[in-house]
Structures are given as C-alpha cells and as structure tokens.
C-alpha positions as CSV (number, residue, x, y, z in Angstrom):
1,M,-12.4,10.0,12.8
2,H,-10.8,13.4,12.9
3,V,-7.0,13.3,13.0
4,T,-5.8,16.1,15.2
5,R,-2.1,15.3,15.8
6,T,0.8,14.4,13.6
7,M,3.6,12.0,14.7
8,K,6.6,11.8,12.4
9,L,9.7,9.7,12.2
10,C,11.9,11.5,9.7
11,A,15.2,12.9,8.5
12,L,14.1,16.3,7.2
13,S,13.4,19.6,8.9
14,F,9.9,20.5,7.8
15,A,6.8,19.3,6.1
16,V,3.3,20.3,5.2
17,T,0.8,17.7,6.3
18,A,-1.8,16.9,3.7
19,G,-5.3,16.5,5.0
20,I,-4.6,18.2,8.3
21,A,-5.1,21.9,8.8
22,G,-1.9,24.0,9.0
23,A,1.7,23.1,8.6
24,D,3.8,21.1,11.1
25,T,7.5,21.6,11.7
26,F,9.7,19.0,13.3
27,R,13.3,18.3,14.2
28,P,15.1,15.5,12.5
29,V,15.2,12.2,14.3
30,R,18.1,9.8,13.8
31,L,16.8,6.4,12.7
32,E,19.1,3.4,12.6
33,T,18.4,0.5,10.3
34,D,15.4,-1.7,11.2
35,R,14.3,-0.3,14.6
36,N,11.3,-1.7,16.4
37,W,8.1,0.5,16.6
38,T,8.0,-0.1,20.3
39,N,11.1,1.9,20.9
40,I,9.7,5.1,22.5
41,N,12.9,7.0,21.7
42,L,12.1,6.9,18.0
43,W,9.1,9.2,18.1
44,F,8.8,13.0,18.1
45,S,5.4,14.6,18.3
46,T,5.1,18.0,16.6
47,N,2.3,19.0,18.9
48,R,3.8,17.6,22.1
49,P,7.6,18.2,21.7
50,G,9.7,16.8,24.5
51,E,7.1,14.2,25.6
52,K,7.8,10.5,25.3
53,V,4.7,9.3,23.4
54,F,3.8,6.7,20.8
55,P,1.7,7.5,17.8
56,G,-1.9,6.5,18.3
57,D,-5.2,6.4,16.5
58,A,-5.5,10.2,16.3
59,D,-2.0,10.5,14.7
60,E,-0.5,10.6,11.3
61,T,2.8,8.7,11.3
62,R,5.4,9.5,8.7
63,I,8.4,7.2,8.2
64,S,11.6,8.2,6.4
65,G,15.3,7.8,6.8
66,G,15.4,4.1,7.7
67,A,13.3,1.1,8.5
68,V,10.8,0.5,11.3
69,R,9.6,-3.1,12.3
70,I,6.2,-3.8,13.7
71,T,5.9,-7.0,15.8
72,T,2.9,-6.1,17.9
73,P,-0.6,-4.7,17.4
74,V,-0.4,-1.0,16.2
75,T,-3.2,1.4,15.5
76,V,-2.7,4.9,14.0
77,G,-4.7,7.5,12.1
78,Y,-2.6,7.3,8.9
79,L,0.7,5.7,7.8
80,K,2.8,7.6,5.2
81,V,6.1,6.1,4.1
82,G,8.2,7.9,1.6
83,S,6.6,11.3,2.1
84,E,9.6,13.3,3.3
85,G,12.4,10.9,2.2
86,S,12.9,7.2,1.6
87,G,11.7,4.8,4.3
88,T,10.5,1.3,5.0
89,V,8.0,-0.3,7.3
90,I,8.3,-4.1,8.0
91,I,5.2,-5.7,9.5
92,D,6.9,-8.8,10.9
93,G,4.1,-10.9,12.6
94,G,2.5,-7.7,14.0
95,T,-0.7,-6.0,12.9
96,L,-1.2,-2.4,11.7
97,V,-4.6,-0.7,11.5
98,T,-5.1,2.8,10.2
99,V,-8.4,4.2,11.3
100,G,-8.4,7.5,9.4
101,T,-10.9,7.6,6.4
102,S,-10.4,10.9,4.7
103,D,-6.7,11.1,3.8
104,Y,-4.3,8.7,2.2
105,N,-1.8,6.1,3.4
106,S,1.3,5.3,1.4
107,A,4.2,3.0,0.7
108,S,5.6,5.9,-1.4
109,F,4.4,9.4,-2.2
110,N,7.1,11.8,-3.4
111,A,10.1,9.6,-2.3
112,P,10.9,5.9,-2.5
113,G,9.1,3.9,0.1
114,T,8.6,0.2,1.0
115,L,6.0,-1.8,2.9
116,I,6.9,-5.4,3.7
117,V,4.4,-7.8,5.3
118,T,5.7,-11.1,6.5
119,N,5.5,-13.8,9.2
120,G,1.7,-13.8,9.3
121,G,1.6,-10.0,9.7
122,S,-1.4,-7.9,8.5
123,A,-2.3,-4.4,7.6
124,V,-5.7,-2.8,7.3
125,F,-5.9,0.7,5.7
126,N,-9.3,2.3,6.1
127,S,-8.8,4.8,3.3
128,R,-6.8,5.1,0.1
129,F,-3.4,3.6,-0.3
130,M,-0.8,5.0,-2.7
131,V,2.3,3.3,-4.0
132,G,3.7,6.5,-5.6
133,F,2.1,9.8,-6.6
134,K,2.3,11.1,-10.2
135,N,5.8,10.3,-11.6
136,Y,7.6,9.5,-8.3
137,G,9.2,6.1,-8.6
138,G,10.7,3.7,-6.2
139,G,7.5,2.6,-4.4
140,R,7.4,-1.1,-3.4
141,V,5.0,-3.4,-1.5
142,E,6.0,-7.0,-0.7
143,I,3.5,-9.3,0.8
144,Y,4.8,-12.7,1.9
145,D,2.7,-14.9,4.3
146,G,0.5,-12.0,5.4
147,T,-2.4,-9.8,4.3
148,V,-3.0,-6.2,3.2
149,R,-6.5,-4.9,3.1
150,V,-7.5,-1.5,1.7
151,A,-10.9,-0.1,2.2
152,R,-10.8,2.2,-0.8
153,S,-8.6,2.5,-3.9
154,Y,-5.1,1.0,-4.2
155,F,-3.1,3.2,-6.6
156,H,0.1,2.7,-8.5
157,N,1.2,6.4,-9.0
158,K,-2.0,8.2,-8.4
159,D,-2.6,11.0,-10.9
160,Y,0.2,9.9,-13.2
161,T,-0.7,10.4,-16.9
162,G,2.6,9.9,-18.6
163,S,3.7,7.0,-20.8
164,E,7.3,6.5,-19.4
165,P,7.7,3.4,-17.3
166,I,8.0,3.9,-13.6
167,N,9.6,1.4,-11.2
168,T,6.6,0.9,-9.0
169,R,6.0,-2.6,-7.9
170,T,3.6,-4.7,-5.8
171,T,4.6,-8.4,-5.3
172,V,2.3,-10.9,-3.6
173,H,4.2,-14.0,-2.7
174,Q,3.1,-17.5,-1.7
175,G,0.7,-17.2,1.3
176,G,0.2,-13.5,0.7
177,V,-3.2,-11.7,0.1
178,L,-3.9,-8.2,-1.2
179,E,-7.5,-7.2,-1.0
180,V,-8.6,-3.8,-2.2
181,N,-11.8,-2.1,-3.1
182,E,-10.5,-0.7,-6.4
183,L,-7.3,-1.2,-8.2
184,I,-5.9,1.7,-10.3
185,L,-2.6,1.0,-12.1
186,N,-1.3,4.1,-13.8
187,S,2.2,2.6,-13.9
188,G,4.4,-0.1,-12.7
189,V,3.7,-3.8,-12.2
190,I,1.7,-6.1,-9.9
191,N,3.5,-9.4,-9.7
192,I,1.4,-12.3,-8.4
193,A,4.1,-14.7,-7.3
194,G,2.1,-17.4,-5.7
195,G,-0.3,-15.2,-3.6
196,T,-3.8,-13.8,-4.3
197,V,-5.2,-10.4,-5.3
198,M,-8.9,-9.7,-4.6
199,I,-10.7,-6.7,-6.0
200,R,-14.1,-5.9,-4.6
201,K,-15.1,-3.4,-7.2
202,G,-14.0,-3.5,-10.8
203,Y,-14.4,-4.8,-14.3
204,V,-12.9,-8.0,-15.6
205,E,-12.3,-6.2,-18.9
206,Q,-10.0,-3.6,-17.3
207,I,-8.1,-6.3,-15.4
208,T,-7.5,-8.4,-18.6
209,H,-6.4,-5.2,-20.4
210,W,-3.7,-4.6,-17.7
211,I,-2.6,-8.3,-18.0
212,A,-2.2,-7.9,-21.7
213,E,-0.2,-4.7,-21.2
214,G,2.1,-6.5,-18.7
215,R,1.0,-4.5,-15.7
216,I,-0.2,-7.6,-13.9
217,I,2.2,-10.6,-14.3
218,A,2.6,-14.1,-12.9
219,M,5.7,-15.3,-11.1
220,G,7.8,-12.4,-12.2
221,G,7.0,-13.1,-15.8
222,A,8.5,-16.6,-15.8
223,A,7.8,-18.7,-18.9
224,G,4.8,-20.9,-18.6
225,W,3.0,-18.9,-15.9
226,K,-0.2,-16.9,-16.5
227,I,-2.6,-14.9,-14.5
228,K,-5.9,-16.7,-13.7
229,V,-8.9,-14.4,-13.4
230,T,-12.0,-15.6,-11.7
231,V,-15.1,-13.9,-10.2
232,D,-16.3,-15.3,-6.9
233,P,-20.0,-16.1,-7.5
234,S,-21.0,-15.4,-3.9
235,T,-19.4,-12.0,-3.6
236,G,-18.7,-10.8,-7.1
237,H,-15.1,-10.1,-6.2
238,I,-12.5,-10.5,-8.9
239,V,-9.8,-12.9,-7.8
240,L,-6.3,-13.0,-9.4
241,T,-3.9,-15.9,-8.9
242,A,-0.9,-17.4,-10.9
243,E,-1.3,-20.7,-12.7
244,L,1.3,-22.8,-14.5
245,S,-0.8,-24.2,-17.3
246,G,-4.4,-24.5,-18.5
247,E,-7.0,-21.9,-18.9
248,S,-5.7,-18.5,-17.9
249,F,-9.0,-16.7,-18.0
250,S,-12.2,-17.9,-16.4
251,V,-15.2,-16.0,-15.2
252,G,-17.9,-17.3,-12.9
253,M,-20.0,-14.1,-13.3
254,R,-19.4,-10.5,-14.0
255,S,-18.9,-8.3,-11.0
256,P,-22.2,-6.6,-10.2
257,V,-20.4,-3.5,-8.8
258,P,-19.1,-1.2,-11.5
259,S,-15.8,0.6,-11.2
260,C,-15.0,4.1,-12.4
261,F,-12.0,2.9,-14.4
262,G,-14.2,0.5,-16.4
263,K,-16.8,3.0,-17.5
264,K,-17.2,3.8,-21.2
265,G,-16.9,7.5,-22.1
C-alpha cells in the first residue's frame, strides 16, 4: 500500500518523513498525559491543515510529547513513536494494525519512545519494527497480557555497531506474546518475564549466543531462572520462555528457514 499522507501528533515544528517523498512541516500540538486516540482534537494533518480528521490506513502517525491510549480498533499506515521527541503509545484492550509494508514502525527512533500493550490489547506491524536506531537509547516495549506481531525484522538499535551498552529494553510479561519474523539485537536486553517470544526465521545458535551474552534474560535476571529454547516441530519457529529449573536448552528440530544473522562469513 502506498502511503500518501502523514498524520503527526508532536511537539516540534518540523520533520522530514522517511519513506515518503518530500518534507512535511507541521505545527506543534499540545498533548496532555495519556490522551485517548479517539479524541479528534489531538490530530493535525500536514496535508489537510484545519480539518478535523483521524489518521487512517494511508497515513503515517508520529507520536511525541506525551502518551496516547488506544482502546478501540485502529488502522494506520505506519506508527512512529520517538521520532521527533519522546512519546508513548498504550494499547489498552484496543487493537492496532499498521498496513504499510515498505517503511518502518518504531517504539523509538532518534528519541526515547515506549510501546505498552496490556489488557488483552494487540498490535500487528506489517513491516519492520525498531526499538531505537543506531546509538539512540531509551526505547522500551512492555507487553503484558497482549500480543505484538511483526511481519519483518524486530530490531534493537538498527545499524548500531558500537560496543557501549544502550538502555534499550523489551519485556514480555506473563500472558504476553512477541512474535517476529527475525530478531536482531544490536544492543539492549529482551527480558522474558513470564511471557513468550516466537521467532519465525532464525538460528538457534544465534539465540543461544545472545542468551550467553545476557541480551536475552529470564525474569529480569533473577537467580534460578533461565531461558528455555525450543523449536516447534510443526512450524520450525523458535520459541523462548522462562523456566525456573531443569533443562534450559532443548531443541525439537533446527529451524528450516535460515536467517541473515546466522550465516557464516
């Protein structure tokens, strides 16, 4: 789907929109803490200034300057949090679907950003998802009793090549599910705190390497907890959970679908 319009909720005065031709300018919009997405007065369209409109499936939506809560079904082209300033999206029992396939979605890009999914909420991202770009820290994803599904790669700090630790974090709590096509951890930590992480395309060897490095941890690193790694024999998907004791590494079969981060040079 070609994204032709850009909707922004922001606290800055200008931006260049990645993946969309040309540059959009916009006026700052005041955002109070934790406002509902359904408040029409939140939204300012750069291509339709002055109109009272919601973002739709042909729109890129950028959140900064505060928190927006989703309690109903929402469909947009892309969602970018933390791209022009710090921001938060809370999916509280609602559903979010991004239908764009060529550009990225983010919980953080070049500013701190947070995505929280709770109360049975869900998010489906039909392209890449970034929790931070290069060395930008402060990205956070918290999945409680809800699901996040990413059609392509799920990045911690895409294109970061340094060695300094960056405070990028994904936490999957009890009842939470994170399902991705590929997992690429250039920094930060994935904390499996009672939930499940499923990876459709990858190598067990890479996952266990990240576990050994402390990039994937169980229950916040609490003593006695380990990451259990299995491979679903019917799908080949790698499944990660936390276990208190017993065997921490078990493989039903090797994933038949190779991943770029598992290739030997």
